[in-house]
C-alpha positions in Angstrom: 29.2 26.0 8.6 32.3 28.1 9.2 35.0 26.2 11.0 36.2 28.4 13.8 39.6 27.9 15.4 40.6 29.1 18.9 44.2 28.4 18.3 44.3 25.1 20.3 42.1 22.8 18.2 44.5 22.5 15.3 48.2 22.4 14.6 49.6 25.7 13.5 50.2 26.2 9.7 47.6 23.5 8.9 44.4 24.4 7.2 41.6 21.8 7.7 39.1 23.6 5.4 36.1 21.7 4.1 34.1 22.1 0.9 30.5 23.3 1.4 28.1 20.4 0.6 26.9 20.2 -3.0 23.2 20.6 -2.0 23.8 23.8 -0.1 21.2 26.6 -0.6 22.7 29.6 -2.4 21.4 32.0 0.2 23.0 30.0 3.0 26.3 29.9 1.1 26.3 33.6 0.6 25.5 34.3 4.3 28.4 32.1 5.3 30.8 33.7 2.8 29.9 37.1 4.0 30.5 36.1 7.6 33.9 34.7 6.6 34.9 37.9 4.8 33.9 39.9 7.9 36.1 37.7 10.1 39.0 38.1 7.7 38.6 41.9 7.5 38.6 42.1 11.3 42.3 41.1 11.2 43.1 44.6 9.8 43.1 45.9 13.3 45.3 43.1 14.8 49.0 43.2 15.2 50.8 41.0 12.7 54.6 41.0 12.9 55.7 39.0 9.9 54.1 38.9 6.4 52.2 42.0 7.4 52.2 43.5 3.9 50.9 40.3 2.4 48.3 40.0 5.0 47.1 43.6 4.4 46.9 43.0 0.7 44.8 39.8 0.8 42.5 41.5 3.4 42.1 44.4 1.0 41.1 42.1 -1.9 38.7 40.1 0.2 37.1 43.4 1.5 36.2 44.3 -2.1 34.7 40.8 -2.7 32.7 41.3 0.5 30.9 44.3 -0.9 30.1 42.4 -4.0 28.8 39.4 -2.0 26.5 41.6 0.1 25.0 43.2 -3.1 24.4 39.7 -4.6 22.7 38.5 -1.4 20.4 41.6 -1.3 19.6 41.3 -5.0 16.4 39.7 -6.4 18.0 37.4 -9.0 18.7 33.8 -8.2 22.1 32.2 -8.7 22.9 29.7 -11.5 24.6 26.4 -10.7 27.9 27.6 -12.1 27.9 30.6 -9.7 27.2 28.4 -6.7 30.2 26.2 -7.7 32.4 29.3 -8.0 31.3 30.6 -4.6 31.9 27.2 -3.0 35.5 27.3 -4.2 35.8 30.8 -2.9 34.5 29.6 0.4 37.2 27.0 0.7 39.9 29.5 -0.1 38.6 32.0 2.4 38.5 29.4 5.2 42.2 28.8 4.6 43.0 32.5 4.5 41.3 32.9 7.8 43.4 30.1 9.3 46.5 31.6 8.0 45.7 35.1 9.4 44.8 33.5 12.7 48.3 32.0 12.8 49.9 35.3 12.0 48.0 37.2 14.6 48.7 34.7 17.4 50.8 36.5 20.0 52.5 33.3 21.2 53.7 32.1 17.7 55.4 35.3 16.4 58.9 34.0 16.3 57.8 30.7 14.6 55.8 32.6 12.0 58.8 34.9 11.3 61.0 31.9 10.7 58.4 30.4 8.4 57.9 33.7 6.4 58.8 32.1 3.1 56.4 29.3 3.6 53.6 31.7 4.7 54.2 34.0 1.7 53.9 30.9 -0.6 50.6 30.0 1.1 49.3 33.6 0.5 50.3 33.2 -3.2 48.5 29.9 -3.6 45.4 31.1 -1.8 45.3 34.3 -3.9 45.6 32.3 -7.1 42.7 30.1 -5.9 40.6 33.2 -5.1 41.4 34.6 -8.6 40.5 31.4 -10.4 37.1 31.2 -8.5 36.3 34.8 -9.4 37.3 34.2 -13.0 34.7 31.5 -13.5 32.0 33.4 -11.7 29.3 34.4 -14.3 29.1 38.0 -13.3 26.5 38.7 -16.1 24.0 36.4 -14.3 24.2 37.9 -10.9 22.6 41.0 -9.5 25.2 43.7 -8.6 26.2 47.3 -9.6 28.4 47.6 -12.7 31.2 49.3 -10.8 31.2 46.6 -8.1 31.5 43.9 -10.8 34.4 45.8 -12.3 36.1 46.0 -9.0 35.7 42.2 -8.6 37.2 41.7 -12.1 40.1 43.9 -11.1 40.6 41.9 -7.9 40.5 38.6 -9.9 43.3 39.9 -12.1 45.4 41.2 -9.2 44.9 37.9 -7.3 46.2 35.9 -10.2 49.3 38.1 -10.7 50.1 39.2 -7.1 53.6 38.2 -6.1 53.2 37.9 -2.4 56.9 38.0 -1.8 58.6 37.8 1.6 58.9 41.2 3.1 62.5 42.5 3.2 62.1 43.3 6.9 61.1 39.7 7.5 64.2 38.5 5.7 66.5 40.9 7.6 65.1 39.9 11.1 65.0 36.2 10.3 68.6 36.4 9.2 69.5 38.0 12.5 67.8 35.1 14.3 69.7 32.5 12.2 72.9 34.3 13.1 72.1 34.2 16.8 71.3 30.5 16.6 74.5 29.8 14.8 76.3 31.6 17.6 74.6 29.5 20.2 75.9 26.4 18.4 79.5 27.8 18.7 78.9 29.0 22.3 79.1 32.6 21.2 77.2 35.1 23.3 74.7 37.1 21.2 74.7 40.9 21.3 72.0 42.3 23.6 71.2 45.0 21.0 70.7 42.4 18.3 68.3 40.5 20.4 66.4 43.6 21.4 65.9 44.6 17.8 64.5 41.1 17.0 62.1 41.3 19.9 61.0 44.8 19.1 60.2 43.8 15.5 58.1 40.9 16.9 56.4 43.1 19.5 57.8 41.1 22.4 58.3 43.8 25.0 57.5 42.0 28.3 58.6 38.8 30.1 55.2 37.3 29.7 55.2 37.7 25.9 58.5 35.9 25.7 57.2 33.2 28.0 54.3 32.7 25.7 56.7 32.0 22.8 58.5 29.4 24.9 55.2 27.6 25.8 54.0 27.6 22.2 57.3 26.2 20.8 57.3 23.6 23.5 53.7 22.5 22.8 54.3 22.3 19.0 57.5 20.2 19.7 55.5 18.0 22.0 53.1 17.1 19.2 55.8 16.0 16.7 55.1 12.8 14.8 57.0 10.4 12.6 56.2 12.3 9.5 57.4 15.6 10.9 60.5 16.9 9.2 63.5 16.7 11.4 64.4 20.2 10.4 61.2 21.6 11.9 61.7 19.7 15.2 65.3 21.0 15.4 64.2 24.6 14.6 61.4 24.5 17.2 63.9 23.4 19.8 66.5 26.0 18.7 63.9 28.8 18.8 62.8 27.7 22.3 66.4 28.0 23.4 66.5 31.5 21.9 63.3 32.6 23.7 64.4 31.1 27.0 67.7 33.0 26.7 65.9 36.3 26.0 63.4 35.7 28.8 66.2 35.1 31.3 68.7 37.6 30.2 66.8 40.6 28.7 63.9 41.0 31.2 64.6 42.1 34.7 61.0 42.0 35.9 58.5 39.2 35.6 55.0 40.4 34.8 53.5 40.0 38.3 55.9 39.1 41.1 57.8 35.8 40.7 56.2 33.0 42.7 53.1 35.1 43.7 51.1 34.3 40.6 48.5 31.5 40.7 49.1 28.2 38.9 46.4 29.0 36.4 48.2 32.2 35.4 51.7 30.6 35.4 50.6 27.5 33.5 48.1 29.0 31.1 44.8 27.2 30.9 45.1 25.8 34.4 41.3 26.0 34.8 40.8 23.4 32.1 43.1 21.0 33.9 41.5 21.7 37.2 38.3 20.2 36.0 39.9 16.8 35.8 41.1 14.3 38.4 44.5 12.8 38.1 42.8 9.4 37.7 41.2 10.7 34.4 44.6 10.7 32.9 45.5 7.1 33.8 45.1 4.3 31.2 42.4 1.9 32.5 44.7 -1.0 31.5 48.1 0.0 32.7 46.9 2.4 35.4 49.8 4.7 34.3 49.5 8.3 33.1 48.8 8.0 29.4 51.7 9.1 27.1 49.8 8.6 23.9 46.0 8.5 24.5 43.8 7.0 21.8 40.1 6.4 21.7 38.4 3.2 20.7 34.9 2.7 19.1 33.1 2.7 22.5 34.5 6.2 23.3 36.9 5.0 26.0 40.5 6.2 25.9 43.6 4.1 26.6 47.3 4.5 26.2 48.2 3.4 22.7 50.7 0.7 23.6 48.3 -0.9 26.2 45.3 -1.1 23.9 47.5 -2.4 21.1 48.6 -5.3 23.3 45.0 -5.9 24.2 43.9 -6.1 20.6 46.8 -8.2 19.5 45.7 -10.8 22.0 42.5 -11.2 20.0 40.4 -9.4 22.6 37.3 -8.0 20.7 35.7 -6.1 23.6 36.4 -2.7 25.3 38.5 -3.4 28.4 36.6 -0.9 30.5 33.0 -1.3 29.5 33.0 -4.9 28.2 31.2 -3.9 25.1 32.0 -5.6 21.8 34.1 -3.3 19.6 32.4 -2.6 16.3 35.9 -2.1 14.8 39.5 -2.2 15.9 40.4 1.3 14.9 42.0 3.7 17.4 41.8 7.5 17.0 44.5 9.8 18.6 42.9 11.8 21.4 44.9 15.0 21.0 42.7 17.1 23.3 43.4 14.6 26.2 47.0 14.5 25.3 47.3 18.3 25.5 45.6 18.3 28.9 48.0 15.6 30.2 51.0 17.5 28.9 49.7 20.7 30.5 49.0 18.9 33.8 52.6 17.4 33.9 54.0 20.8 32.9 52.1 22.7 35.7 52.7 20.2 38.5 56.3 19.8 39.3 55.5 17.9 42.6 56.5 14.3 43.3 53.1 13.0 42.4 53.2 14.4 38.9 56.3 12.7 37.5 54.7 9.3 36.9 54.2 8.6 33.2 56.1 11.8 32.2 59.6 10.5 32.8 60.0 8.7 29.5 58.9 11.7 27.5 61.3 13.9 29.5 64.2 11.6 28.6 63.1 11.7 25.0 63.1 15.5 25.0 66.4 15.6 26.7 67.9 13.5 23.9 66.2 15.6 21.3 67.7 18.7 22.9 71.2 17.3 22.5 70.9 15.4 19.2 68.4 17.6 17.4 69.5 21.1 18.2 73.0 22.2 19.0 71.6 25.8 19.3 69.3 24.8 22.1 72.1 23.0 23.9 74.4 26.0 23.6 71.7 28.5 24.6 70.7 26.5 27.7 74.3 26.2 28.8 74.8 29.9 28.5 71.5 30.5 30.3 72.7 28.3 33.2 75.9 30.2 33.5 74.1 33.5 33.5 71.6 32.4 36.2 74.4 30.9 38.3 76.2 34.3 38.2 73.0 36.1 39.3 72.6 33.7 42.2 76.2 34.2 43.2 76.5 37.9 43.2 73.2 39.4 42.3 70.9 41.6 44.3 68.1 40.1 46.3 65.7 40.8 43.5 68.0 39.3 40.9 68.5 36.2 43.0 64.8 35.8 43.3 64.3 36.2 39.6 67.1 33.7 38.8 65.5 31.2 41.2 62.2 31.6 39.5 63.7 31.1 36.1 65.4 28.0 37.3 62.1 26.8 38.6 60.6 27.1 35.2 63.5 25.7 33.2 63.7 22.6 35.4 60.0 21.7 35.4 59.9 19.6 32.3 63.5 19.1 31.0 66.2 16.7 32.2 68.6 18.4 29.9 68.0 21.8 31.6 68.5 20.2 35.0 71.8 18.8 33.9 73.0 22.1 32.5 72.1 24.0 35.7 73.7 21.4 38.0 76.9 21.5 36.0 76.9 25.3 36.1 76.9 25.1 39.9 73.5 26.5 40.9 72.7 24.0 43.7 74.9 25.5 46.5 73.5 28.9 45.8 69.9 27.7 45.8 70.5 25.9 49.1 71.7 29.2 50.6 68.4 30.8 49.5 66.5 28.3 51.6 67.4 30.4 54.6 66.1 33.6 53.0 63.7 35.7 55.1 61.7 36.4 51.9 58.9 33.7 51.5 58.8 34.0 47.7 62.6 33.6 47.3 62.5 30.6 49.7 59.6 29.0 47.7 61.3 29.6 44.3 64.6 28.1 45.6 63.0 24.9 47.1 60.7 24.4 44.1 63.8 24.6 41.9 65.7 22.1 44.0 62.6 19.8 43.9 62.8 19.8 40.1 66.6 19.5 40.0 66.4 16.5 42.5 64.7 14.5 39.7 68.1 14.5 37.9 70.1 11.5 39.3 73.5 13.3 39.4 72.0 16.2 41.4 71.3 14.2 44.5 74.9 13.8 45.6 75.5 17.6 45.0 72.5 18.5 47.2 73.5 16.2 50.1 77.2 17.0 50.0 76.3 20.7 50.4 74.3 20.1 53.5 71.0 20.0 51.7 69.3 17.3 53.8 69.3 19.4 57.0 68.2 22.5 55.1 65.3 20.5 53.5 64.1 19.3 56.8 64.4 22.8 58.2 62.1 24.1 55.4 59.8 21.1 55.9 59.4 22.1 59.6 59.4 25.9 59.5 59.0 26.9 55.8 57.6 30.4 55.5 54.8 29.3 53.2 52.9 26.0 53.0 54.0 25.7 49.4 57.7 25.7 50.5 57.0 22.9 53.0 55.2 20.9 50.2 58.1 21.2 47.9 60.5 20.2 50.6 58.6 17.0 51.1 58.7 16.3 47.4 62.4 16.9 47.3 63.0 14.4 50.2 61.0 11.8 48.2 63.4 12.1 45.2 66.5 12.1 47.5 65.1 8.9 49.2 65.4 7.0 45.9 69.1 6.5 46.9 69.7 4.0 49.7 72.3 6.0 51.5 70.1 9.1 51.6 67.1 7.1 52.8 69.2 6.2 55.8 70.4 9.7 56.4 66.9 11.2 56.2 65.6 8.6 58.6 68.4 9.3 61.0 67.4 13.0 61.1 65.2 13.1 64.2 63.0 15.9 62.8 62.3 14.4 59.3 59.5 11.9 59.9 57.7 14.1 62.5 57.8 17.0 60.1 56.3 14.9 57.4 53.6 13.7 59.8 52.8 17.4 60.7 52.4 18.1 57.0 50.0 15.2 56.6 47.9 16.6 59.5 47.8 20.3 58.6 49.0 20.7 54.9 47.0 21.1 51.7 46.1 17.9 49.8 49.0 18.4 47.5 51.4 18.8 50.5 49.9 15.8 52.1 50.4 13.8 48.9 54.1 14.8 48.8 54.6 13.9 52.5 52.9 10.5 52.0 55.1 9.5 49.1 58.2 10.7 50.9 57.3 8.4 53.8 56.7 5.6 51.4 60.1 6.2 49.8 61.8 5.9 53.2 60.3 2.5 54.0 62.7 0.4 51.9 65.4 1.1 54.5 64.8 -1.4 57.3 65.5 1.0 60.2 63.0 3.5 58.8 60.3 0.9 59.0 60.7 0.9 62.8 61.1 4.6 63.0 57.9 5.3 61.1 55.9 3.0 63.4 57.6 4.4 66.5 56.7 8.0 65.4 53.0 7.1 65.3 52.5 7.2 61.6 50.1 4.3 61.6 47.2 6.0 63.5 47.7 9.0 61.3 47.3 6.9 58.1 44.2 5.2 59.5 42.8 8.7 60.1 43.5 9.5 56.4 41.5 6.4 55.4 38.5 7.3 57.5 38.4 11.0 57.4 39.8 12.3 54.0 37.7 12.6 50.9 40.7 12.6 48.4 40.9 9.2 46.7 44.5 9.8 45.8 45.5 10.4 49.5 43.6 7.3 50.5 45.4 5.2 48.0 48.8 6.5 49.1 47.9 5.8 52.8 46.9 2.2 51.7 50.2 1.8 49.9 52.2 2.7 53.0 50.0 0.6 55.3 50.4 -2.4 52.9 54.2 -2.0 53.1 54.2 -1.7 56.9 52.0 -4.7 57.2 54.5 -7.0 55.5 56.3 -7.1 58.9 54.8 -8.3 62.2 55.3 -5.1 64.1 53.5 -3.2 61.3 50.5 -5.5 61.3 50.2 -5.3 65.0 50.3 -1.5 64.9 47.6 -1.5 62.3 45.4 -3.9 64.2 45.7 -1.9 67.3 44.1 1.0 65.5 41.1 -1.2 64.7 41.5 -0.4 61.0 40.2 -3.7 59.7 36.6 -2.7 59.0 37.8 0.5 57.2 40.1 -1.5 55.0 37.4 -4.0 54.1 34.9 -1.2 53.4 37.4 0.5 51.1 38.0 -2.8 49.2 34.2 -3.1 48.7 33.9 0.5 47.4 34.5 1.9 43.9 38.2 2.7 44.6 40.5 2.3 41.5 42.0 -1.1 40.8 45.4 -0.2 42.3 43.7 0.7 45.6 41.9 -2.6 45.7 45.2 -4.4 45.2 46.7 -2.5 48.2 43.7 -3.5 50.3 44.0 -7.2 49.3 47.7 -7.2 50.0 47.1 -5.4 53.3 44.4 -7.9 54.4 46.5 -10.9 53.5 49.5 -9.5 55.5 47.2 -8.9 58.5 46.0 -12.5 58.3 49.6 -13.9 58.1 51.1 -11.7 60.8 48.1 -11.2 63.1 46.2 -13.7 65.3 43.4 -16.0 64.3 40.9 -13.4 65.4 41.8 -11.3 62.3 40.5 -14.0 60.0 37.4 -14.5 62.1 36.6 -10.8 61.9 37.1 -10.8 58.1 34.8 -13.8 57.8 32.0 -11.8 59.3 31.9 -9.5 56.2 29.2 -10.9 53.9 30.5 -9.0 50.8 34.2 -9.6 51.2 34.4 -13.0 49.5 32.5 -11.8 46.5 34.8 -8.8 46.1 37.9 -11.1 46.4 36.5 -13.4 43.7 36.1 -10.4 41.4 39.7 -9.6 41.9 40.6 -13.0 40.3 39.3 -11.8 37.0 39.4 -8.0 37.2 42.6 -7.4 39.2 46.3 -7.5 38.0 48.1 -10.8 38.1 49.7 -9.8 41.4 46.3 -8.8 42.9 44.8 -12.0 41.6 47.4 -14.2 43.3 47.0 -12.4 46.6 43.2 -12.5 46.4 43.5 -16.3 45.7 45.7 -16.7 48.8 43.3 -14.7 51.0 40.3 -16.7 49.7 42.2 -19.9 50.6 42.8 -18.6 54.1 39.1 -17.7 54.6 38.0 -21.0 53.0 40.2 -22.9 55.5 38.7 -20.9 58.4 35.1 -21.8 57.3 36.1 -25.5 57.1 37.6 -25.4 60.6 34.7 -23.5 62.1 32.0 -25.6 60.6 33.7 -29.0 60.7 32.9 -29.7 57.1 33.5 -28.2 53.7 31.1 -25.4 53.1 30.7 -23.1 50.1 32.6 -19.8 50.5 30.2 -17.9 48.2 26.5 -17.4 49.0 24.4 -20.4 47.8 22.5 -18.5 45.2 25.8 -17.8 43.3 26.0 -21.5 42.2 24.2 -23.0 39.3 22.9 -26.5 39.9 22.6 -28.9 37.0 20.0 -31.7 37.5 
């Protein structure tokens, strides 16, 4: 009956309490109320930074009520209907009190709760009044309890109605100091280190990890803003995030656990939950893109809001994925899935993770500039500080600075622009030659994130970054460093001139191939997309074939279990097959049966499209024997026909062309027109 919150199932400072049902048994209601009061009283031992006095007072009052409730439960008298009504109102108020105390006790929301001290005090006042009113109407004469206990309840009722619950003077003082620092950020005025330390001491933030928790919380709250959210709240969330980032970078010399050596689960927070999902689980079944705003329809399937909206506007009354008729056209936001997708994109800075997240990045970058001058100023000063540490700091300071840059550039275009303008790129490139594996990894991971920013590419290349990247790709001290180097080359390859330069480096393509052979799945993924990015330059098409990439890709198709890697290999082979030399290289590897087998499997729709495109190109560029071999597959034609209705428009067109090729082959080989589908697939009307 009691709604429990683990801190992630509801938005902070919201209280989704529910009334007990009208037919609830009095004993059940009492048991639930007592459990609620015990939970509330347990907050007495927890650290609460702001509104601590108000929290202690309401806990004290509810502790008195708890003694009364336990006596009533143990008594022999029944409860009249008026008493049940009063206790139901008390139950509702106690639920809200518990939510409020949970928010105050969260160790990742301390600065946000401090800046909302007045609002929280007001909530305490409202809830105290509600508790007092419920106790006032409670018919004490008709319940079984000791006289002194009833007197204590009456006293609590009076106190609850009159209690001021004002904002603590210490809260006002510290919040004023925070506002002063934020105002200074807007004017590009460096805050005093002593002032910042006093704020953090008050909040109990004494370690780097505690500061990082504040940043992540503020970022997650900002990521859930909606159209009804007050602009002031959005701007304040951004400003406080800037403050906490500044404190994390400037005030703490040591990261809890060595930078770069912690696991992704520890760095990202909750990585185990994301690890239970495949990347394909985050794609919209309609658009095949990572969902930015997932919603669930009546059948329980989730889609990106804009995709399902278009589907419904076209008068489609069925679920796109299951084909079931929709009982209603309502869509419900899937906030749990949205948080998992956001967490996934936050934790995975590799090339494969940027899809579908770019538009939100741009939106946040604009929000940083337009919504919060304090965040803009804070990040510019952080960038200058970190650039100084990279330039003249000790080895430990340089490593810490590289790690901070790695974090700051993961999800924010604005942060990337600030750091590039501050001049960090040349210093990070120098760290690629570091003999320390952690420093090298942090530097290359930072450059990977920075390379997503369009203006950074020229800075990287002009400072000799291409040769250094290929050097890490070949001989990186850790596999993660080689993985990040491949991802960086992918982003650099988005520029035509740099595609040419990478291809001309004699070591680049062989190093990418070596990573596909021996790397982790994530490293292989980055290497595959890097090769794919190089192919739009004509000379690289020949270089890739000459280097022997085709047999390696065919090996990926036949030997790897990862669906994502198979799809990437298909994408590259499909591109290579568009030219005759590519088709010939693929046919020499005898990959035709494998491609047909993948097409007939349960691979996602995008993979089927690659297969159809690849088979069509092999037919066009290969000999007549290719078509003859395809015609021997009994299930191929049925699969192609399914693509006419289930595939994208592009896949449908290519499937249609391939069906026509196979149809013409059947006509030529039989000398007459013969059905291209098995006879039993036709319906004869007599």
